[in-house]
Backbone as ProteinMPNN parsed JSONL, in Angstrom:
{"seq_chain_A": "MAVGAPVIAQQQSEKININKASVEELAKLKRVGPKSAAKIIEYREANGPFSKVEDITKVPGIGPKTLEENQGIIVIEP", "coords_chain_A": {"N_chain_A": [[-52.573, -16.338, 178.164], [-51.27, -15.952, 180.614], [-53.273, -16.328, 182.418], [-53.595, -19.09, 182.635], [-51.273, -19.887, 183.952], [-51.321, -19.568, 186.868], [-53.114, -21.63, 187.52], [-51.76, -23.967, 186.772], [-49.571, -23.757, 188.514], [-50.969, -23.946, 190.897], [-51.977, -26.577, 190.763], [-49.579, -28.019, 190.853], [-48.678, -27.361, 193.407], [-50.433, -28.765, 194.939], [-49.607, -31.354, 195.027], [-48.363, -33.981, 197.026], [-45.558, -35.147, 198.484], [-45.082, -38.142, 199.752], [-42.865, -39.163, 200.979], [-41.542, -37.121, 202.217], [-43.298, -35.38, 203.37], [-44.839, -33.483, 206.006], [-46.769, -34.021, 209.058], [-48.846, -32.156, 208.995], [-48.99, -31.575, 206.244], [-49.59, -34.112, 205.152], [-52.071, -34.529, 206.335], [-53.718, -33.046, 204.762], [-54.54, -34.617, 202.744], [-57.265, -36.415, 201.25], [-59.477, -38.23, 203.32], [-57.556, -38.599, 205.257], [-56.555, -37.868, 208.406], [-55.009, -36.072, 211.18], [-54.11, -38.186, 212.906], [-53.882, -40.436, 211.214], [-52.045, -39.375, 209.449], [-49.826, -39.15, 211.102], [-49.352, -41.869, 211.489], [-48.531, -42.579, 208.933], [-46.071, -41.273, 208.789], [-44.741, -42.537, 210.92], [-44.628, -45.15, 209.904], [-43.043, -44.712, 207.645], [-40.647, -43.864, 208.851], [-39.94, -46.18, 210.243], [-39.725, -48.121, 208.249], [-38.375, -47.09, 206.11], [-38.153, -45.03, 203.099], [-41.058, -44.735, 200.978], [-41.356, -46.692, 198.059], [-43.045, -46.763, 195.944], [-46.139, -45.193, 195.042], [-48.375, -46.734, 195.696], [-47.565, -48.129, 197.923], [-48.368, -46.803, 200.183], [-50.653, -47.929, 201.101], [-49.855, -49.923, 202.778], [-49.674, -48.901, 205.25], [-51.209, -49.076, 208.374], [-54.685, -48.549, 208.456], [-54.782, -47.032, 206.185], [-56.199, -47.445, 203.207], [-57.097, -48.925, 199.965], [-59.135, -47.235, 199.015], [-58.514, -44.703, 200.047], [-56.107, -44.284, 198.714], [-57.069, -44.255, 196.065], [-58.759, -41.975, 196.093], [-56.887, -39.994, 196.333], [-55.323, -40.085, 194.142], [-52.956, -38.875, 191.878], [-52.387, -36.752, 193.493], [-50.81, -37.693, 195.581], [-47.391, -38.221, 195.544], [-44.16, -39.641, 194.751], [-41.044, -38.569, 195.366], [-37.533, -37.987, 195.045]], "CA_chain_A": [[-51.653, -17.338, 178.659], [-50.955, -15.709, 182.02], [-54.373, -16.832, 183.226], [-53.358, -20.516, 182.867], [-50.097, -20.126, 184.793], [-51.647, -19.829, 188.272], [-53.779, -22.923, 187.643], [-50.692, -24.967, 186.737], [-48.833, -23.632, 189.772], [-51.833, -24.448, 191.962], [-52.007, -28.028, 190.668], [-48.293, -28.526, 191.3], [-48.559, -27.189, 194.85], [-51.321, -29.723, 195.59], [-48.937, -32.652, 195.1], [-47.778, -34.239, 198.339], [-44.523, -36.175, 198.463], [-45.285, -38.884, 200.999], [-41.576, -39.483, 201.594], [-40.986, -35.962, 202.912], [-44.369, -34.53, 203.9], [-45.07, -33.39, 207.451], [-48.11, -34.415, 209.496], [-49.78, -31.137, 208.506], [-49.151, -31.75, 204.796], [-50.28, -35.38, 204.915], [-53.454, -34.389, 206.794], [-54.479, -32.385, 203.698], [-55.048, -35.651, 201.847], [-58.633, -36.852, 201.512], [-59.613, -39.402, 204.184], [-56.39, -38.692, 206.146], [-56.528, -36.859, 209.458], [-53.717, -35.993, 211.87], [-53.679, -39.485, 213.438], [-53.43, -41.253, 210.082], [-50.829, -38.737, 208.938], [-48.747, -39.553, 212.013], [-49.067, -43.276, 211.207], [-47.759, -42.612, 207.682], [-44.701, -40.882, 209.137], [-44.179, -43.625, 211.735], [-44.323, -46.252, 208.988], [-41.917, -44.26, 206.816], [-39.439, -43.857, 209.682], [-39.614, -47.557, 210.622], [-39.513, -48.988, 207.088], [-37.675, -46.384, 205.038], [-39.033, -44.302, 202.182], [-41.948, -45.479, 200.093], [-40.751, -46.8, 196.736], [-44.103, -46.458, 194.978], [-47.309, -44.552, 195.656], [-49.266, -47.77, 196.212], [-47.06, -48.618, 199.213], [-49.029, -46.114, 201.297], [-51.707, -48.81, 201.616], [-49.256, -50.799, 203.794], [-49.828, -48.212, 206.533], [-52.488, -49.432, 208.994], [-55.716, -47.522, 208.376], [-54.775, -46.409, 204.856], [-56.576, -48.505, 202.278], [-57.191, -48.613, 198.541], [-60.06, -46.106, 198.793], [-57.739, -43.483, 200.31], [-55.184, -44.152, 197.587], [-57.858, -43.89, 194.89], [-59.249, -40.599, 196.209], [-55.753, -39.067, 196.303], [-54.545, -40.363, 192.939], [-52.519, -37.641, 191.238], [-51.949, -35.818, 194.535], [-49.693, -38.367, 196.244], [-46.254, -38.469, 194.66], [-42.896, -40.105, 195.32], [-39.936, -37.806, 194.794], [-36.294, -38.176, 195.825]], "C_chain_A": [[-51.376, -17.161, 180.141], [-52.047, -16.257, 182.933], [-54.155, -18.312, 183.558], [-52.224, -20.792, 183.831], [-50.452, -20.375, 186.261], [-52.316, -21.19, 188.481], [-52.737, -24.033, 187.661], [-49.912, -24.935, 188.042], [-49.656, -24.191, 190.923], [-51.871, -25.975, 191.938], [-50.705, -28.628, 191.178], [-48.174, -28.427, 192.815], [-49.451, -28.172, 195.612], [-50.691, -31.104, 195.709], [-48.266, -32.801, 196.46], [-46.826, -35.419, 198.222], [-44.578, -36.926, 199.789], [-43.979, -39.305, 201.665], [-40.993, -38.32, 202.386], [-42.032, -35.109, 203.613], [-44.467, -34.608, 205.423], [-46.474, -33.899, 207.778], [-49.139, -33.446, 208.926], [-50.038, -31.307, 207.015], [-49.933, -33.026, 204.489], [-51.751, -35.299, 205.31], [-54.324, -33.656, 205.775], [-55.039, -33.39, 202.7], [-56.476, -36.018, 202.232], [-58.593, -38.135, 202.328], [-58.413, -39.608, 205.112], [-56.452, -37.541, 207.141], [-55.169, -36.858, 210.13], [-53.213, -37.333, 212.403], [-53.161, -40.39, 212.325], [-52.148, -40.689, 209.49], [-49.628, -39.125, 209.797], [-48.362, -41.012, 211.777], [-48.244, -43.422, 209.927], [-46.295, -42.288, 207.983], [-44.028, -41.967, 209.971], [-43.767, -44.799, 210.848], [-43.088, -45.919, 208.154], [-40.613, -44.306, 207.603], [-38.994, -45.273, 210.043], [-39.176, -48.415, 209.433], [-38.734, -48.34, 205.952], [-38.665, -45.738, 204.087], [-39.911, -45.242, 201.353], [-41.291, -45.54, 198.717], [-41.768, -46.577, 195.623], [-45.327, -45.949, 195.735], [-48.211, -45.588, 196.329], [-48.831, -48.295, 197.578], [-47.716, -47.934, 200.406], [-50.128, -46.992, 201.894], [-51.164, -49.843, 202.611], [-49.365, -50.189, 205.191], [-51.182, -48.605, 207.124], [-53.481, -48.261, 208.951], [-55.769, -46.786, 207.043], [-55.043, -47.519, 203.847], [-56.653, -48.033, 200.84], [-58.088, -47.414, 198.237], [-59.333, -44.776, 199.007], [-56.769, -43.232, 199.166], [-55.927, -43.656, 196.353], [-58.287, -42.423, 194.937], [-58.129, -39.564, 196.137], [-54.836, -39.305, 195.102], [-54.199, -39.046, 192.251], [-52.057, -36.581, 192.225], [-50.732, -36.392, 195.254], [-48.604, -38.623, 195.213], [-45.08, -39.01, 195.467], [-41.807, -39.32, 194.607], [-38.707, -38.026, 195.663], [-36.078, -37.092, 196.855]], "O_chain_A": [[-51.258, -18.154, 180.859], [-51.784, -16.61, 184.083], [-54.497, -18.745, 184.658], [-52.214, -21.842, 184.474], [-49.927, -21.318, 186.852], [-52.106, -21.831, 189.51], [-52.822, -24.946, 188.482], [-49.623, -25.986, 188.615], [-49.115, -24.834, 191.822], [-51.804, -26.605, 192.994], [-50.726, -29.647, 191.869], [-47.62, -29.328, 193.445], [-49.246, -28.39, 196.807], [-51.211, -31.948, 196.439], [-47.673, -31.855, 196.977], [-47.23, -36.537, 197.904], [-44.168, -36.403, 200.825], [-43.993, -39.76, 202.809], [-40.046, -38.509, 203.149], [-41.684, -34.207, 204.375], [-44.215, -35.647, 206.034], [-47.267, -34.174, 206.878], [-50.184, -33.866, 208.43], [-51.179, -31.196, 206.567], [-50.84, -33.014, 203.656], [-52.592, -35.94, 204.679], [-55.547, -33.645, 205.91], [-55.914, -33.054, 201.901], [-56.851, -35.939, 203.402], [-57.779, -39.02, 202.066], [-58.267, -40.682, 205.696], [-56.407, -36.374, 206.753], [-54.266, -37.572, 209.696], [-52.011, -37.594, 212.36], [-52.123, -41.034, 212.475], [-51.265, -41.441, 209.078], [-48.545, -39.397, 209.277], [-47.184, -41.362, 211.855], [-47.366, -44.281, 209.843], [-45.39, -42.956, 207.482], [-42.859, -42.28, 209.747], [-42.69, -45.37, 211.021], [-42.199, -46.754, 207.984], [-39.586, -44.74, 207.08], [-37.795, -45.537, 210.139], [-38.358, -49.322, 209.584], [-38.465, -48.984, 204.938], [-39.877, -45.881, 204.25], [-39.545, -46.383, 201.072], [-40.728, -44.546, 198.257], [-41.402, -46.242, 194.496], [-45.514, -46.242, 196.916], [-48.746, -45.341, 197.409], [-49.648, -48.85, 198.313], [-47.628, -48.435, 201.527], [-50.495, -46.824, 203.057], [-51.947, -50.567, 203.225], [-49.171, -50.877, 206.193], [-52.203, -48.482, 206.448], [-53.162, -47.142, 209.352], [-56.69, -46.007, 206.796], [-54.221, -48.415, 203.657], [-56.318, -46.89, 200.529], [-57.822, -46.662, 197.299], [-59.516, -43.834, 198.236], [-56.625, -42.1, 198.704], [-55.465, -42.74, 195.674], [-58.19, -41.713, 193.936], [-58.392, -38.384, 195.904], [-53.718, -38.792, 195.051], [-55.07, -38.196, 192.065], [-51.403, -35.614, 191.835], [-49.754, -35.689, 195.507], [-48.864, -39.173, 194.143], [-45.013, -38.858, 196.687], [-41.67, -39.402, 193.387], [-38.822, -38.227, 196.873], [-35.083, -37.119, 197.58]]}, "name": "protein", "num_of_chains": 1, "seq": "MAVGAPVIAQQQSEKININKASVEELAKLKRVGPKSAAKIIEYREANGPFSKVEDITKVPGIGPKTLEENQGIIVIEP"}
């Protein structure tokens, strides 16, 4: 059982809350570099927190493919 615990902890640590993540954290997403990460934060600051994961596609340069490749990693948490 102890062998499974680190895997679960690792999966949980891979989740990125797009409402609170820093540029460095957002840049860990697939297809997102530092410039796109900064755009996500700019959008969040200008428009308020994202209400659903799909809203990330409203950020210029972030499309459905980016959302698809990061499904299960991007989360919305209070």
